[in-house]
C-alpha positions as CSV (number, residue, x, y, z in Angstrom):
1,M,19.8,-23.4,-25.7
2,S,20.0,-22.7,-22.2
3,D,16.5,-21.2,-20.8
4,K,16.5,-18.1,-19.2
5,R,13.7,-18.4,-16.5
6,Q,15.0,-18.6,-13.1
7,A,11.8,-20.6,-12.2
8,E,10.6,-23.8,-14.1
9,R,7.1,-23.7,-15.6
10,V,4.6,-26.5,-15.0
11,P,2.0,-26.7,-17.7
12,M,-2.1,-26.6,-15.9
13,L,-3.8,-29.8,-17.6
14,G,-6.9,-28.3,-15.8
15,E,-8.2,-24.9,-15.6
16,L,-6.3,-22.7,-13.0
17,Y,-8.2,-18.7,-12.8
18,G,-7.5,-16.0,-12.5
19,E,-7.9,-12.0,-12.6
20,V,-6.0,-9.3,-13.2
21,M,-6.5,-5.2,-11.8
22,V,-6.4,-2.9,-14.4
23,F,-6.3,0.7,-13.7
24,Q,-9.7,2.5,-15.1
25,P,-10.3,5.6,-14.7
26,M,-13.2,6.7,-12.7
27,L,-14.4,10.3,-11.8
28,V,-14.3,11.3,-7.9
29,R,-17.7,13.2,-6.9
30,D,-16.9,13.8,-3.3
31,I,-13.6,13.0,-0.8
32,S,-13.6,12.4,2.6
33,R,-11.1,11.0,5.3
34,G,-13.0,8.2,5.3
35,G,-13.8,7.1,1.7
36,V,-14.9,8.3,-2.0
37,T,-18.0,8.6,-4.2
38,V,-16.6,8.0,-7.6
39,E,-18.3,7.5,-10.9
40,T,-17.3,4.5,-13.4
41,R,-18.5,2.8,-17.0
42,F,-17.9,-0.6,-14.7
43,P,-19.9,-1.9,-11.9
44,L,-17.9,-2.8,-9.4
45,Q,-19.0,-5.6,-6.6
46,I,-20.6,-4.3,-2.5
47,D,-17.9,-5.4,-1.0
48,S,-14.8,-6.2,-3.3
49,L,-11.6,-4.8,-2.4
50,H,-10.2,-2.5,-4.9
51,D,-6.6,-0.1,-5.1
52,V,-7.6,3.3,-5.7
53,R,-5.6,5.8,-7.4
54,L,-5.8,9.1,-6.5
55,T,-4.3,11.9,-7.8
56,L,-4.7,14.8,-4.8
57,G,-3.2,18.0,-6.2
58,D,0.5,17.7,-7.3
59,R,0.4,14.6,-5.0
60,S,-0.6,10.5,-6.4
61,V,-1.9,8.0,-3.5
62,I,-3.1,4.5,-3.6
63,L,-5.7,3.3,-0.9
64,K,-6.8,0.3,-0.9
65,G,-11.5,0.6,-1.4
66,R,-13.9,-1.4,0.0
67,V,-17.3,-1.3,-2.0
68,V,-19.8,0.0,0.3
69,H,-22.4,0.9,-2.5
70,S,-22.9,1.0,-6.0
71,H,-26.2,1.8,-8.0
72,I,-26.6,3.2,-12.0
73,S,-26.8,6.7,-11.8
74,D,-27.6,7.3,-15.2
75,V,-27.7,6.2,-18.6
76,D,-27.4,7.3,-21.9
77,Q,-27.8,5.3,-24.9
78,D,-25.7,2.8,-24.8
79,I,-23.8,4.6,-21.7
80,V,-24.1,3.4,-18.2
81,V,-22.5,5.4,-15.5
82,Y,-21.9,3.8,-11.9
83,R,-21.9,5.8,-8.6
84,T,-19.8,3.9,-6.1
85,G,-19.0,4.2,-2.7
86,L,-16.1,3.3,-1.5
87,E,-14.7,3.3,1.9
88,F,-10.7,3.3,2.5
89,V,-9.3,0.4,3.9
90,E,-6.7,0.3,6.6
91,P,-4.7,3.4,5.3
92,S,-1.3,4.7,6.5
93,S,-1.4,7.8,8.4
94,A,0.6,9.2,5.8
95,V,-2.0,8.8,3.0
96,I,-4.6,10.7,5.3
97,G,-2.3,12.9,6.2
98,A,-2.4,13.5,2.1
99,V,-5.8,13.1,1.9
100,V,-6.8,15.4,4.4
101,E,-4.4,18.3,3.2
102,F,-6.2,18.0,-0.3
103,I,-9.7,18.3,1.2
104,E,-8.4,21.6,3.4
105,S,-6.4,22.8,0.2
106,V,-9.8,22.5,-1.9
107,K,-12.1,24.3,1.1
108,A,-9.7,27.3,1.3
109,H,-9.2,27.4,-2.1
110,R,-13.0,28.0,-2.4
111,S,-13.5,30.5,0.0
112,G,-11.2,32.4,-1.3
113,M,-8.7,32.0,1.3
């Protein structure tokens, strides 16, 4: 029987730890060209970096965000809600353009234009 792998796997005799990134839902409370405030049901560590996917109208963008503040904003029975501020880290000009266009669209819609 032939091995279908392109590269040899090496068994770990000790412990090798890693992490997996999983997209979890969050509620965006406010947004600016520099960052967002979000609510989640899980805490985020200060200064940690996260990929954030935002649906801006009919577009979806992924940005890198650094946690600048986080605190518990609500507790209801066994559900804890965390409010967290994320600063965008080195976003591309195209992504910032999409964010700014979305913000302007929301403001225009609210003013009845």
